N, C-alpha and C positions, 0 to 999 in steps of 0.2 A: 558699545565699544566696536569699532569697524574691525572686520575680520580680514586680515591680509595674507591669509594661507594660500589662496588661489594666486595671488599676485607673486608670491614668493616662489611658489612652484614655476610659474611662468618666467620668472627671473633666472631660474635655474636652466630652463630650456633655452633662454636667449644666450645665457653664458655657454652653453654647450655647443650652440650653434657658432658663436664667435671663436670659441677654442678650436674648432675644427678647421677654421681658416687660418688663424694666427699660428697655430702650431705646424701646420703644414708649409707655410712660408717661411717659418723661422730659420734662419741660416740658409735660405735658399740662394743659389749662386746668381739667380736671374730677379732677385728681389728689386723691384723698381722704386727708387726713392726721389722725391722731388722737394723743393724749398717752398714753403708757403709765403705768402705776403708778410707774415710776422716774423719771417726768417727762421721758423722751426721747420724740422723735417716731417714729411708724411710719406708712408710707404703704401704700395698697392694693397698691403694686408690690412692697414688702417681703414682704408675706404671699402675694401670687400667685407670686412667684418662688420662695420657699420650698416652697409647696405643689407646684409644678410639679417642683421638684428631689426633693421626697420621693416624688412619684408615679414618677418614672423609677427611683428606687432600689429602691422597693418591687418593682417589676418585674424588675430587673437583679440586685439583692443583697438578696433577702427576708429572708436570715438575719443581715444586718448591723444594727446598731443606728444610730439617727440622732438627732443633737442639733441643733437649730436655734434660732437667737435667738428666732424668734416663737412657735414651737409646741412648745418643750421636746424632752424625750427620749422616744423610741419604741424599744422592744426592748432587748435587752441581749446581751452576748457579748464576745468578745475583740477585734472589730473595730467601729469606730464612726466613721460619717461625721458631720463637723461643718460646719454651714452658717451663714454669715452672708449673708443674701440681698442686702443692700445695706449695705456698710461705708462710712460717710459719708452717712448718711440726712439729715442737716441740709444737707449740700451739695446732695444729690439735689433736695429738695423746695425749694431756693433757685434751681436752674438752674445750679448750679456743676458742671462735668463731671468733678470729681474725686470719684469714687465707684466701687465695685467689688464684685463677687460673691466671696466667699471659700468655698472648699470644700476640706476636708481629710479624709483618712482616717487615724485613729489605730489603733495596735494594741498589745497587751500585749507588752512585751519579756521577755527571759529573766528579768530582774530583777523582773518584775510590774509595772513601771512603764509606763504608757501614753504612747506617743510618736507624733508624726505621721511617717507614712511616704509620704504622697502629699499635695501640696498644689497648689492652683491659684488664682490671682487674676486676675480678668477685669474689665477697665475699658473697656468698649466705647465709652463717650463719648470716651475718650482714644485709642481704637483700639489698645489695649495689653493684652498678656495675658502672665503670668508663671507658670511651673510648675516642679515638681521632684518626684523621687521618691527614695526612699532608696537611696544608692549609684550613682544614675544621672545626678546633675548637676542644675543649674538652667539654665533656658533662658527666653528671651523671645521672642515673635513672635506671629503670628495662628493658627498651627496647628502640629501636630506636624511636619508636612512643611516648614513655613516658619518656622524658628526658628534663633536663634543662642545659643550657650551664654553664660552670664553669670558673672562673678567679682567678689569684692569688691576694694576697693582695697588698695594696698600702702602706705598712709599710716601712718607708725609714731610720729608725735608729735601730742599733742593740739593744740599750737600750729598745726600745719598742717591739722587736721581740720575737716570741715563736719558740723555737728550738726543734725538735723531733729527736731522735735517737734510736738505738737498744739496745745496751749494752756498758758497760765500758771495758770488757775484750779485745775485739778487738783493741781499741785504745791503751791500755797498751802493748798488744803483739807487736804492730808495733812501739813502741817508741814514740806514738802521744798522750799520755794521758794528759801531761801537757797543750798543746795547746787546746786540746778538752776542758778541765776543764777551761781554760782561757775564752774560748767562752760561756761556760755554765754560768760562772759568770757575763759576760757582758750582756747577754740576759735578757729580763724581765721574762721569763717563760721557764722552761724546762720540758720535759716529754718524757719517753721512750715508745712512741707508738709502734715503731717498724716495720720492714719490709715494705711491700707496703703501709701500712696505713699512715706512716709518708710523703710518697711522694703524696698520694692523698689528703691529708689534705693541703699540699703545694699548689697543684693544685686548691683546692676549696677555699684557702684563709684563712683557719682556722689556719694554721701553716705558718711561714715564712721561715724557714731554716730547712733542713733535711740533715743528713750526715752519711755515713757508710764507715768504712775503708777496709772491706774485702767482695768482691761481684764477681759474674759471670754475664756473658752477659745476662743469662735468668732472673736474678734478677732486672735487670736494664732496659732492652729494652722497655717494655711496659710502665714502669713509666716514662721514659725519654720523649717519644712522647707525653704523656699525660701532663706532666709538661709544656713542650715547647709550646703546642698548647693552654694551658691555659695562656700563657703569661709569664711564668718563664723562668729560666735557669737550665740546667741539664749538669755537667761537672765532670770530676774526680778532685781528690784533686791537680792535676797539673794544673787544668784549661782547660784542652782539652775538648771541646764540645763533648757530646754523651756518649753512655755506653760502649765504646771500652776499658776502662781501668779495674782496679781491684778495685776500690773504686768510691764513688759518693758524690756529694754536689748538692743540689737541693734548690733553693731559688725562691723567687718572682721576681728576676732579679735586684731589687734595692739594695739588700743586699749582692749580690753574691761576688763582689770583697772583700768586708770587711770580709766576711765569709771565703773565700779562704785565705786571709792575716792572720787571727787570727789562722786558722788550719795549717798553714805552721810550719814545724819544724825548 
């Protein structure tokens, strides 16, 4: 069995580095914001945080590849770090404290499929951090020494479930609005917590279902391993496990097949 303790400790160092940049620039009056070709915003904090994380990785893991949202892929090999410097940039630039740095380590498995083996989600403006490593469980706290293990809920009926999502527009654009609304009507409670926070609350057992229709690998990799190590399931809308697709459904496991069925077109 592979030992990911060192990689997990490094992930915390990387998150600490990113937090030092993102917190300093949060709500800064001179924050610079640009529009990327895909029409999404990027701030100088996004770029600075990713550059800093890449620099630490270059020194600590020079043989590993790195994929980041802002600067693409560097290197190749069976191990790849995936970085989202600020998940929730729109919140960040408006002064909403719900944003986080997402960092994951992916490895090629025996079947040749790349899967996350370490993940960390750091939300310093919320004073929250979540992390997990393969076969080591999922935890929340401020540091490795000050943490508690987290587990998904035991809710077994959709009628009793809490469902979190990000927005309606993505579902409408992909022709999936009707099944999405059907699921919201079936659930006990719905809230648009959005982005990483939906998945972390699934991992903590505060929410039972989370889903998004349009995502990239850096949006999902860290969330995936944390949800899975907390006892849940993380798949695409097609039911394929892992963060390899372009969308995601995360649940406590008990509700997963039902959620997928209701979200199918």
